[in-house]
One Martini backbone bead per residue (centre of mass of N, CA, C, O) as a GRO file, in nm:
protein
   68
    1UNK     BB    1   8.968  10.627  10.128
    2UNK     BB    2   9.080  10.921  10.246
    3UNK     BB    3   9.371  10.915  10.323
    4UNK     BB    4   9.571  11.068  10.608
    5UNK     BB    5   9.701  10.816  10.783
    6UNK     BB    6   9.887  10.701  11.077
    7UNK     BB    7   9.914  10.451  11.335
    8UNK     BB    8  10.152  10.364  11.588
    9UNK     BB    9  10.159  10.082  11.797
   10UNK     BB   10  10.322  10.017  12.125
   11UNK     BB   11  10.463   9.743  12.333
   12UNK     BB   12  10.543   9.483  12.584
   13UNK     BB   13  10.258   9.357  12.498
   14UNK     BB   14  10.018   9.182  12.375
   15UNK     BB   15   9.747   9.422  12.359
   16UNK     BB   16   9.959   9.652  12.487
   17UNK     BB   17   9.942   9.981  12.341
   18UNK     BB   18  10.084  10.260  12.504
   19UNK     BB   19  10.196  10.359  12.227
   20UNK     BB   20  10.211  10.654  11.996
   21UNK     BB   21  10.222  10.724  11.642
   22UNK     BB   22  10.154  11.013  11.448
   23UNK     BB   23  10.071  11.017  11.091
   24UNK     BB   24  10.004  11.296  10.854
   25UNK     BB   25  10.115  11.094  10.604
   26UNK     BB   26  10.023  10.884  10.339
   27UNK     BB   27  10.324  10.861  10.198
   28UNK     BB   28  10.425  10.697  10.418
   29UNK     BB   29  10.623  10.374  10.431
   30UNK     BB   30  10.822  10.462  10.663
   31UNK     BB   31  10.926  10.408  11.018
   32UNK     BB   32  11.126  10.527  11.296
   33UNK     BB   33  11.167  10.430  11.616
   34UNK     BB   34  11.315  10.608  11.867
   35UNK     BB   35  11.462  10.552  12.178
   36UNK     BB   36  11.469  10.257  12.253
   37UNK     BB   37  11.472  10.022  12.471
   38UNK     BB   38  11.572   9.733  12.561
   39UNK     BB   39  11.345   9.504  12.398
   40UNK     BB   40  11.021   9.379  12.346
   41UNK     BB   41  10.804   9.458  12.072
   42UNK     BB   42  10.465   9.547  12.000
   43UNK     BB   43  10.317   9.597  11.669
   44UNK     BB   44  10.081   9.833  11.532
   45UNK     BB   45   9.846   9.942  11.274
   46UNK     BB   46   9.681  10.231  11.136
   47UNK     BB   47   9.421  10.395  10.964
   48UNK     BB   48   9.314  10.728  10.848
   49UNK     BB   49   9.094  10.982  10.801
   50UNK     BB   50   8.971  11.311  10.787
   51UNK     BB   51   8.762  11.221  11.033
   52UNK     BB   52   8.924  10.989  11.215
   53UNK     BB   53   8.880  10.722  11.097
   54UNK     BB   54   8.968  10.400  11.217
   55UNK     BB   55   9.115  10.124  11.187
   56UNK     BB   56   9.212   9.836  11.237
   57UNK     BB   57   9.437   9.639  11.333
   58UNK     BB   58   9.699   9.499  11.255
   59UNK     BB   59   9.916   9.292  11.250
   60UNK     BB   60  10.156   9.164  11.444
   61UNK     BB   61  10.471   9.288  11.545
   62UNK     BB   62  10.806   9.178  11.629
   63UNK     BB   63  11.062   9.357  11.828
   64UNK     BB   64  11.408   9.347  11.901
   65UNK     BB   65  11.598   9.545  12.117
   66UNK     BB   66  11.940   9.632  12.107
   67UNK     BB   67  12.253   9.683  12.174
   68UNK     BB   68  12.534   9.823  11.988
   0.00000   0.00000   0.00000
């Protein structure tokens, strides 16, 4: 209830998510993080409400970025 948006956290090792993208639109169902350097990234997401109460991390996703 009262969903206000999402946070996407990512980093270079599982459990160390030093980067965050804050999305203030609960209607967003996809998001592309741009300008990542080639590496393997560990990504989790949370949801938050209008009071800023944030959910627990989602399951971890792993994505390897390569040069095109």
